N, C-alpha and C positions, 0 to 999 in steps of 0.2 A: 105362578101358583096354579093356574088352571091345568098345567101339564100333569101335576100330581093327581089331580082328580080324574083325569081321563086314562091314566096308566092302569095296567092290569095289576091285580094284587099279587105280591110276591110272597109265596109261602116258604116255610123252612125247608120243605121237601125240595122245592125248586132251587133254593140256595145250595143245598147239599149236592144236587145233581150238577149245578153249575160249577161248584168247587171241584168235583170229580172230573168234569169235562176239562177245566182249566189245568188241573194237575197232570192230565194225560198228554198234554200237548208237548211235542218235541220242538227243539229249536229249529228255526227256518234256516235252510242252507242259503248262504249269501252267494250271489253271482260274482261279486267283485271282492277282492281281498287287497289289503295294503301290500306295498312292495316288500315290507319287512316280513309279513306273514308268508308271502310267496317264496321269498328266499329261505325262510325258516323251513318250509316244506321241502324245498329242493336242495337244502344245504349239503347233505351228505353226498349227493351226486355232483354238485359243483366242486366240493372239496376233492372228490375222487378225480374229476377231470383236471383240476388245477394242481394235482399232486405231481411229484417228480416222475412217477411212473407213467402218467398219461401226458403231462407236459403242456396242456392247454393254458392259455392266458385268460384272464378275466374278460378281456376284450373279445376273445374268440367265443367264449361262453355267451357273452352279450349278443354277438352276431347270430349264434344258434337260436337264441331265444327270440330275437327280432323276427325270425321266420314264423314264429307262432303268435306274433302280435304282442310280445312282452318286451316293451321298450325300456330297458334299463341299461345305463352305461356300465362298462366294465368296472370303472372306479366305484360306482354306487353298489354294485354287486359285492366287490371286495370289501367295502366299508360295512355293508350289512352282515356279511359272513363274519367279519371281525367282531362286530357288536354282539352277534349271537354267541360267538365263542366266549366273549367276556361275560355275558350274562349267565351262560351255563357254568362257567368257572366260579362266578360269584355264588350261584345257588348251590353248587357242589361244595364250595368252601363252607357255606353256612350249614349245610347238613353235616359236613365233616367235623366242624367245630363242636357240634352237639355230641357226636360220637367220640371225638378225640378227648373231650373233656371227661366223659364218663370212663373212657379207657385209661386216661391219665390217673383218675381217681382210683380205678381198680388196681392199677400198677402200684400206686402209692400204698393202698391198703394191703396189697399182696406183700410188698417189701416190708411193711410194718409187721405182718404176720411172720415172715421169714426171720426178721430180726428177733422177734420175741421167741420164736422156736429155737433160734441159735442160743439165746440166753438160757433157755430151759435145758439145752443139751450139755451145757458146761457142767462137768461133774463137780459136785460139792462133796468135800471130804466129810466123812462121817464124824460124829462127835467123839468116837473112840480115837481117831487120829487128831492129835492136838495141833496139827499144822494149820496156821491161820493165813498162810500165803494165798490159798485158793479163794477164800471168802471175799476179800476185797475185789478180786477180778470179777466175780459173779455180780457183786453189787454195782460195779462200774457199768457192765453191759445192761443191767436192768435200768440204771439211771439214763443211759443213752436212748433206750427205746421208750 
C-alpha cells in the first residue's frame, strides 16, 4: 500500500504518450529459430538441390549445413520439407474451396440463365396458326428450368 503513495501521479497525457510509444514498437528479431522455421526459410533452395536436375540427397544437404553449425539430419530435413509441403497444400485447398464453391455457384447460375434463354428462343406459333404441336414443347422446357 505504501508503494502507491510514493509513486508519481500518472496523468492522461502520460498515458497517451505511453500508448503511442508502445504502439510504435517493432517486434524484436530473435537470434534462434526453430528447425521448422529454418527449413521453411530454406525450403525452396533445399528443394532445388534435391531435385532431379541437381541430384543432391538430403544427407548431402545436411552435411553442407553442418559446416555452418546447423545440425539437422538429412531425414529430419526431408521430414520438415514434407510437412511444409503438406501444410501449404492444405492452406491452398482451403483457399481454393472458397473460390471453387463460388465458381461452381456461378457456373450453376450461368447454366440456369442459358437454359432459360434457350426456352425463350423456342419459336411459339402465332395465334393465327392453329397448330398446337409447338406449344407443349415450349411448356416442357419452361417446366425443366
